[in-house]
Every structure is written in structure tokens, then in C-alpha cells.
C-alpha positions as CSV (number, residue, x, y, z in Angstrom):
1,M,-24.4,-31.9,2.7
2,M,-23.7,-28.4,4.0
3,L,-22.9,-27.2,0.5
4,I,-26.2,-28.7,-0.9
5,A,-28.2,-27.1,1.9
6,A,-26.6,-23.7,1.2
7,L,-27.4,-24.0,-2.5
8,V,-31.0,-24.9,-1.8
9,L,-31.4,-21.9,0.6
10,M,-29.8,-19.6,-1.9
11,T,-32.1,-20.8,-4.7
12,A,-35.1,-20.4,-2.4
13,F,-34.0,-16.9,-1.5
14,I,-33.6,-15.9,-5.2
15,V,-36.9,-17.3,-6.2
16,H,-38.6,-15.5,-3.2
17,E,-36.9,-12.2,-3.9
18,R,-37.9,-12.2,-7.6
19,R,-41.6,-12.6,-6.6
20,V,-42.1,-10.0,-3.9
21,S,-43.0,-6.4,-4.7
22,Y,-40.3,-4.9,-2.5
23,P,-37.3,-7.3,-2.5
24,L,-34.4,-7.1,-0.1
25,L,-32.1,-7.6,-3.0
26,N,-33.0,-5.9,-6.3
27,F,-31.8,-8.4,-9.0
28,G,-32.7,-5.8,-11.7
29,L,-29.5,-4.0,-10.9
30,F,-27.6,-6.9,-12.4
31,K,-29.1,-5.9,-15.8
32,I,-27.0,-2.8,-15.7
33,K,-23.8,-3.8,-17.5
34,I,-21.5,-1.2,-15.9
35,F,-22.7,-2.3,-12.4
36,L,-22.4,-6.0,-13.2
37,L,-18.9,-5.6,-14.6
38,G,-17.9,-3.4,-11.7
39,I,-18.8,-5.8,-9.0
40,S,-17.4,-8.7,-11.0
41,T,-14.1,-6.9,-11.4
42,G,-14.0,-6.1,-7.7
43,F,-14.7,-9.7,-6.9
44,L,-11.8,-10.9,-9.0
45,S,-9.6,-8.2,-7.6
46,F,-10.3,-9.3,-4.0
47,V,-9.8,-12.9,-4.9
48,S,-6.2,-12.1,-6.0
49,L,-5.5,-9.8,-3.1
50,N,-6.7,-12.2,-0.4
51,T,-4.6,-14.9,-2.0
52,T,-1.6,-12.7,-1.6
53,L,-2.2,-11.5,1.9
54,Y,-2.9,-15.0,3.1
55,F,0.3,-16.6,1.9
56,I,2.9,-13.8,2.1
57,P,3.2,-14.1,6.0
58,F,4.0,-17.8,5.6
59,Y,6.7,-16.9,3.1
60,F,8.2,-14.3,5.4
61,V,8.3,-16.6,8.4
62,Y,9.1,-20.0,6.9
63,I,11.3,-19.2,4.0
64,L,13.0,-15.9,4.9
65,K,13.0,-16.8,8.7
66,F,11.7,-13.5,9.8
67,T,10.3,-13.0,13.2
68,T,6.5,-12.5,13.4
69,L,7.1,-8.8,14.3
70,K,9.3,-8.2,11.3
71,A,6.9,-10.0,9.0
72,G,4.0,-7.9,10.4
73,L,6.0,-4.7,9.8
74,L,6.7,-5.7,6.2
75,M,3.1,-6.5,5.6
76,S,2.1,-3.0,6.8
77,A,3.7,-1.6,3.6
78,Y,0.5,-2.7,1.7
79,P,-2.2,-1.1,3.9
80,L,-0.1,2.1,4.5
81,M,0.3,2.8,0.8
82,T,-3.4,1.9,0.2
83,A,-4.4,4.5,2.9
84,V,-2.1,7.1,1.4
85,I,-3.1,6.7,-2.2
86,S,-6.8,5.9,-1.9
87,P,-8.0,9.5,-1.2
88,F,-5.9,10.8,-4.1
89,S,-7.2,8.1,-6.4
90,G,-10.8,8.9,-5.5
91,W,-10.3,12.6,-6.1
92,L,-8.6,11.9,-9.5
93,S,-11.5,9.6,-10.4
94,D,-13.9,12.5,-10.1
95,K,-11.6,14.6,-12.3
96,I,-10.8,12.1,-15.2
97,S,-13.3,9.3,-14.6
98,Y,-12.7,5.8,-13.3
99,R,-11.8,4.3,-16.7
100,P,-8.1,4.8,-17.0
101,L,-7.5,4.4,-13.2
102,T,-9.1,0.9,-12.9
103,V,-7.0,-0.3,-15.8
104,I,-3.7,1.2,-14.5
105,G,-4.3,-0.2,-11.0
106,L,-4.9,-3.7,-12.2
107,I,-1.9,-3.6,-14.6
108,I,0.3,-2.7,-11.7
109,N,-1.1,-5.6,-9.6
110,V,-0.7,-8.1,-12.4
111,V,3.0,-7.2,-12.8
112,V,3.5,-7.2,-9.0
113,L,1.8,-10.6,-8.5
114,F,3.8,-12.3,-11.3
115,T,7.0,-10.8,-9.8
116,I,6.2,-12.0,-6.3
117,S,5.7,-15.5,-7.7
118,T,9.4,-15.5,-8.5
119,F,10.5,-14.7,-5.0
120,G,12.8,-17.2,-3.4
121,T,15.1,-17.8,-0.5
122,S,17.4,-14.9,-1.3
123,T,14.9,-12.1,-2.1
124,S,16.2,-8.8,-0.7
125,M,14.4,-6.7,1.9
126,V,14.3,-3.8,-0.6
127,E,12.5,-5.9,-3.2
128,I,10.0,-7.1,-0.6
129,I,9.2,-3.6,0.6
130,L,9.0,-2.2,-2.9
131,F,6.6,-4.8,-4.2
132,M,4.4,-4.8,-1.1
133,A,4.1,-1.0,-1.5
134,L,3.4,-1.3,-5.2
135,L,0.6,-3.8,-4.4
136,G,-0.9,-1.3,-2.1
137,I,-0.6,1.5,-4.7
138,G,-2.1,-0.7,-7.4
139,S,-5.0,-1.7,-5.2
140,A,-5.7,1.9,-4.1
141,I,-5.6,3.2,-7.7
142,F,-8.2,0.5,-8.7
143,Q,-10.5,0.2,-5.7
144,S,-11.8,3.8,-5.2
145,P,-12.6,4.4,-8.9
146,N,-14.1,1.0,-9.2
147,N,-16.4,1.6,-6.3
148,S,-17.3,5.0,-7.9
149,S,-18.2,3.3,-11.1
150,V,-20.4,0.8,-9.3
151,M,-22.3,3.4,-7.3
152,G,-22.5,5.8,-10.2
153,S,-24.1,3.3,-12.5
154,V,-27.4,2.9,-10.6
155,P,-30.3,5.2,-9.9
156,K,-30.1,7.2,-6.8
157,N,-32.9,5.4,-5.1
158,E,-31.0,2.1,-5.5
159,L,-27.7,3.3,-3.9
160,G,-28.4,1.4,-0.7
161,S,-28.9,-1.9,-2.5
162,A,-26.0,-1.3,-4.8
163,G,-23.7,-0.6,-1.8
164,G,-24.8,-3.8,-0.1
165,I,-24.3,-5.9,-3.2
166,N,-20.9,-4.3,-3.7
167,A,-19.9,-5.2,-0.2
168,L,-21.2,-8.8,-0.6
169,F,-19.1,-9.4,-3.7
170,R,-16.1,-7.9,-2.0
171,N,-16.5,-10.4,0.9
172,L,-17.2,-13.2,-1.4
173,G,-14.0,-12.4,-3.3
174,M,-12.0,-12.4,0.0
175,V,-13.4,-15.8,1.1
176,S,-13.1,-17.3,-2.4
177,G,-9.5,-16.1,-2.7
178,T,-8.4,-17.7,0.6
179,T,-10.3,-21.0,-0.1
180,I,-9.1,-21.5,-3.7
181,S,-5.5,-20.6,-2.9
182,V,-5.3,-23.0,0.0
183,L,-6.8,-25.8,-2.2
184,L,-4.2,-25.0,-4.9
185,F,-1.4,-25.0,-2.4
186,S,-2.5,-28.2,-0.8
187,F,-3.0,-30.1,-4.1
188,T,0.4,-28.8,-5.5
189,T,2.5,-29.5,-2.4
190,K,0.5,-32.2,-0.5
191,I,1.1,-30.0,2.5
192,N,-1.7,-29.4,5.0
193,I,-1.4,-25.7,5.6
194,S,-3.1,-26.0,9.0
195,K,0.1,-27.7,10.2
196,F,2.0,-24.4,10.0
197,T,2.0,-23.7,13.7
198,G,5.4,-22.2,14.2
199,Q,7.4,-25.5,13.9
200,K,10.1,-24.9,11.3
201,A,12.0,-28.2,11.7
202,D,12.0,-30.5,8.6
203,F,10.4,-27.8,6.6
204,N,10.9,-28.3,2.8
205,S,11.5,-24.8,1.4
206,A,11.6,-26.1,-2.3
207,V,8.2,-27.7,-2.0
208,F,6.7,-24.7,-0.2
209,L,8.0,-22.3,-2.9
210,M,6.6,-24.5,-5.6
211,G,3.1,-24.2,-4.1
212,F,3.7,-20.5,-3.4
213,R,4.5,-19.8,-7.1
214,V,1.4,-21.7,-8.2
215,V,-0.8,-19.7,-5.8
216,F,0.6,-16.4,-7.0
217,I,0.3,-17.2,-10.6
218,F,-3.3,-18.0,-9.9
219,A,-3.7,-14.6,-8.2
220,A,-2.1,-12.9,-11.2
221,C,-4.5,-14.7,-13.6
222,A,-7.5,-13.6,-11.5
223,C,-6.2,-10.1,-11.7
224,I,-5.8,-10.4,-15.5
225,A,-9.5,-11.6,-15.7
226,A,-10.4,-8.5,-13.7
227,L,-8.3,-6.3,-16.1
228,L,-10.1,-7.8,-19.2
229,L,-13.5,-7.0,-17.6
230,S,-12.4,-3.5,-16.8
231,V,-11.3,-3.0,-20.4
232,V,-14.7,-4.2,-21.6
233,R,-16.4,-1.7,-19.2
234,I,-14.5,1.2,-20.8
235,S,-16.5,0.9,-24.0
236,L,-19.9,1.1,-22.2
237,K,-21.9,4.2,-21.6
238,K,-23.4,5.1,-18.2
239,P,-27.1,4.4,-18.3
240,K,-29.5,7.3,-17.7
241,S,-31.0,7.5,-14.1
């Protein structure tokens, strides 16, 4: 019922916005192909990233038996590399355009996600740190140039609306990634992930890893879809303001 109510409200909002003279959300922006491809690519990228960031801590704690402190420190490799690389990526995007950078960043993440899907009970600390760092690097190389392409594809008087839509799709990607990955894991393993409350007794590592691999293959496939959209975007010309 809640889903139906949400769809009805969303439909009513869209119909209203298309009729008023000064809409809160300018749907005309979706006619700009570079803009549409940019937010769609960003959406898929965040689907894959949130899938990753949601399940990796469970893997650290339940499979590798790390303490929560150690797991948190290992997770920090991702945001640290993102923070370091993002300014450079943005600067480079201004110099050579977003086109090659978005593709390179997504290729890195596809390789990393498929590799993480093969992690098991004996994965070394060096591998974990390396691939978490590479995930941060790939994300940083992609995100700043992608945001630049989105904001640079719209007229200057629509920058506020474009920024809001970009943020909306980013948040939708994060929520969708978490939701879909939990559903995939639950259907694959028949494990209710809400039962992970720190109790490690009678935990079936093989079953967990089976679901873990399915989830990360899904994340890699979402990233491949983003990569294909980014390749399509390369052939498009920026519209005149």
C-alpha cells in the first residue's frame, strides 16, 4: 500500500510540475542527452558503490573475524583515497574534459568489484587494502568529471535545478543499491541480514560468501551499465547554452 501511495503522489507531482509556469523541477532538462546520461551514469555508479560499502563490513567481521575497529580502519582506505584523488581528478577534467576520466574510473571499479567478488576466507590484508584503495581511486576519477559533465550540459540559469536533480539521483542510487543488494543476498542465502547483531556462533561462512559473490557481481554489472552509458555520452556534443 505504501508503494502504491508513493507512486500516486509521484505521478501527481509530475503532472502538476508539467502544468505550472515556474516548476520546482524542470523536466525539460531531461531532454538534454548529456545531462540525462550523466545523472543515469551517476545513479548506476552509486548503486554499485553502496552495494559494496554495505556488505564489506560484514565480510570483514564475520568471515575474516576482524574487530570492528580494524574493519573500520580498513574501510577508511576508500574515503581517504577518494579525498586525495578527487581534487586532482576535477582539475584534470578541466584540462582534458570529463570523457576519458569517467570511462577510466568506471573501468577501474568494474575490475575491482569483480575481484572483490572472489574474496574468501584467506584473502590477505594487502589485497584488501589495495582493492579498497583502488575502489576509492576509481570512484574519485569518475565522480568529479561526471558531476562536471552534468552541470556543464545545462544553461547557466538552470544550474540550481541541475544540481538538485543530480543530488536526487545520487541519493536514489545509494538507497537502491542497498535495497537491491539486501534482496539479492536474502534470496540467494535465505539469511535475514537483520540478524547480524554480533553473534558469530553457527555462522555458515560458505553460505555467506555465496551471497556475497552474487551481490558483488551485481555491483560490477551495474558499473558495467554505467560504463556503457558513459561510452555513449562520449560521442555526444555539448548543447549550446
